[in-house]
N, C-alpha and C positions, 0 to 999 in steps of 0.2 A: 427528586419525589418518585414515591413508587406508585404508578396509576394504575397496574394490574398485580392483582394480588398472585397470580400465576401467570407466567408466561413461558412460552416453547415455539420457538423457532427453529424448524427444520432437524427437529431431533432424530436423533438415528440410534441406534441398538443394534449392532451386528455382532453373532457369535462364530467361531470356528468352529466347527466340529468335524472329528476323524470320521471316515469312514473305511470299512475295509468288506469287500465281497467276500463271498462264502465260499470256503474250503480251505486247506493244509497252507498250499503254496502261496495263497491271498495272504495268509496270518502270518508265512513265515517273511512274505515281501513287506508286510505292515511294521516288522521289526526294524528294518533296516531303515526305509522311507516310508512314514505314513503320507495317505491321499489325504485332504481337506479339503473341505467347503466353506462359505461363507452364508451365514441365513442371516436374513437381517429381521428382527422381531418386532423394532418399529421401524418404517423405514420414512424418514423426512416428513413429521407431523408439527403443524404449528394451529397452535389458537391461545389466545386469553383468557385469563376467568378474573371478572371484576371483584374489589371486595365485598363479601354480603352474600355472593350467587352460589347459587345451587344448580348443578350442573349434572346431567347423566351422559357417562361415558362409558358406549355400548359397543358391541359387538361380539362375533362369537368366538367360541374357546379358541385361543391360539391367535388372537387379533393384535394382541401387543398391551391389551390393558393391564395386566397386573404390573407387566415390563415399564410400563410408564408410571403407574404410582411409585413403584418402587426408585426408580430415577428421580422422580420426583421429592421422595421421602430421603433420598439421599445412600438410598441401601446400595443403589448400582451407578457405575458412572457411565456416561453415554459415549458411544463410539465418537460421536459429532455433534455439530447444533448447541444451538443456546436453551437453556434452561434456570430460569430464576422464581423463587418462591418469597416474595415478600421481600424482593431483594439481593436476597442471599442466593448462594451458589450451593444449590443441596448437597454434592458429593462430598463438597469441605466439612460438611457438620459441624458447623459451628454452633458452639454452647446456644449463644443466641436465638438463633434457627430453629436448633431440634425442641426449642422451651415454647415455640410457637406453633408446633406443628405436631399433627399427629399421624398415625397411617392403623386403620382397624382392618383387618382380614378376618373376614367369616370363617376361614376353615382353619385358623392359627389360634394357639391359645399363648396368651402371656399371663394369664393366674397359674400362681401355685396350684397342683393338683390336690396337694393333700392337708391344706392349710386353709382356713375361712378367708373370703376373700377383704374381709376387713385388713387383714394381714399385709395383704400385697399392696394394696392400697396406702398403707402406713410405707411399704417400702418405695411406692411410687413418688411419694410425698418427700421422702430423704434425698430418690434419685433428682427429684426436680427442685429440691433446696425449696419448699414451699414452707412459707411462713405460716406455723401453727394456725392462726386466726381465719388465714382465707383457705388453709386446707378444710378445716371444719365445718364453712361458710359454705364452700364449693360440695364436700360432701353430703351437706346437709340438702344440697339445692339437687344433688343429682338424686340422691336417695328420695326424694319427695317426687320426682319426673319419673322417674323408673321403678317406684315400686319395690326398693332396694331392701324395705326393714326385716323383713324376714328372713334375706339372704345374707345377711353381713356376715353372721357368724358361722355358717356351716361350712362344714368343708366343701370345696370345689367338684370333691367327686361326687357328692351327694345331690348334686344341682342339676337340674334337668338341662336340655340343649338352649331352651329357650331362656330361663333364670342365669344360665352359664352367660350365654351372650351379653344380657343386661348389664351384669358385672363386669365383662368386656369392654364394652362401650364404657362405663362409669370409668375404669382403671384408665383409659386412655383419654379422657376429657379432664382428669383431676386439676391439670394445670392449665385448664381453659385455653386451648391455643384455638388461633386463628383461621388458622386452615388445617381441614377435617379429610383426609383421603380416606375412603370406604369403600371396601372390596369385599363386597359381595355378603353386606353385613345382615342381611335375613336370612341368608339360604340355610334351607332342613327347618325353619320355624314353621310353627304352624301359623293359618291365616292370622287369628287372634293376634299373636304376638309380632306378626309383621305389620300388623297397623301399630301396635303400641310404640314399636321400634321407630316408624316412620313418623308418628306424632313426636315423639321424643326430637328427632333428626329437625322437621320442623320447630319444633320450640327453641331446642338449642341455638338454631341459624338466627332465629328472630331476636334472642334475647342478647346475644353475642354479637351480632354481625359476622358470625363465622363465614369463611367461603368452605364450600363443600361439593369434594368431585365425587361423585357414587357411581360404583359398576354395580350393575345386578341385572340377573337373569329372569326376575321377576317385574315383569312390566308393569305392574301396578305399584310397585317403588317407585318408579323414573315419573308416572302419569301423575301419582300423589305431591310431589316433590319437586318436580323440576320443569321449568318453563322451556329450558333450554336443554338440546340434547349435541353432543359430540360422539359421529360415529365411525370407528376404524374399521379396517377390516385386510388382513395379512397385511398388516403392520402400517397401512397408508389410510389418510383420512378421504370418507365418503364423504360425509354431511357434516356441517355445523352452525347450528341454527334453532327456531323454535320449534317446538313439537307440533303444536299447530300447523306450522309452515309444512313440515315435515311429512305429515300428514296429507295435505293437499298437493302437494309437490310429488309424491310417489304412488299415489291413489287416484284413480280417476274415475269410483263408483263412491254409493254410500251405500247404508244398507239401511231397510225399511221394514219394522217387524209390525204386523198386525194383528189383530184380536178380529177373527171374522166370525159369519154364521155354519161355513162350511167349506172342507176343505176341498170340496169335490168341483168347484168351481175351475175354469178356465184360468188358471194365475199366470200363465207362459206368457201372457200378450203383456203384464204390467212389467217383467223384467227377469232377472235369472232367478228360478226359484229354490233358494237352498235347503228349504226345511219346510215341511207343513203338519206339525202334531197338536193334535187338540185343539184346533181350528183356531190354531196360531201360527200366521206363514211370515218367513224369514225369505227377503226377495233382496237381490245385489241390483243397483238399479243406477246405471250413468250420473254424474254428478249433475249434469246440464237438464236430467229429466226428472229431475225427484220430483219438482213443487208440479209438475204435471201428473206425472203417474199419482202422487197423492191425492191429485184432486179430483182423479179417475176413480181410485179406489173408494174414496169417501162416497163417488156418486154413483158407483157402480154395487156396492157390496155392501153388507151391514156392518159396516167395522164399528167395534165397542170401544176398542182402542188403538192408539197408533204412535208408533217412535220411528225417528229418522235420528241416525247416529252414524260418526264415521267406523269405519272396519275397526275390528280389533288391532291395538298398537303391535301387538304380535305378527300381526299378517302383514303389518307394515311393515318393519324393521327386518323380518323377511325378504320382503320384495327389494329394498335399498340392496342388502348383499347382492342379488343376484343383478343387479345395475352398473353400468360402468362409471367411473368415476365422473362426478359430475365436472 
């Protein structure tokens, strides 16, 4: 019985890269004997995803996120370790496995550029051998959720980036996969379109109990969709746990934003002053002192509005990357 939708144990992917020094002599020497080094893109990571879970998969550029997604979807063969998706070994690329997963890459296109999306959708129907009734039902549902009606019969080249991305996502989900790997699905989109894509991902997860592994550099995507995050850096696992716990674990302060009568007051006595503009002060305060500082602010100053919040998630993630592995 499969208890994890995705299982990764000590997963590694190592690339062998040839190296050559500058100069003619080095070039000639390289013709006879090449010098190579091993570069680990993914270096022994382990984690599991439960059925129906949405997990943020985070890390800086070059951390190994996309390489991991390619191994999970069967596009790359791991160097070592174990990887199972819905009980299947991805790199074997069995038809039953491929019918149950999908990989959406925000920087890659699967739609044919010169024809309307509806024709690419029909091609996918044939590729996955979808029954006509199921195909029509799914297409209708995706069209309504993503508001694709006006776009289906326009050539892809005439669509905006946001419109094309919506069609790309629909094409990838026509076969109703139970596991969805999303690699930067909102990259380059405006704020409104990002919100729509996020809302759709949440709705798809809810309707089909789909397991979603999401990479994104937009922290708003992660905050809106993911209770849990997995963070890797230089191919190694740095953190795996709840997003709320991550904030508590790696930050020792909170931010207090208060609307006060005058920025000329001595504000340093309350905490580190981040900014004070238009009589709106932002303070950085140690977590243990938040209650006391809030009470003093309300007693000492004419506060008309006050907000206590955790630091921005971008700041927390950046702090994680500077730490040693827990």
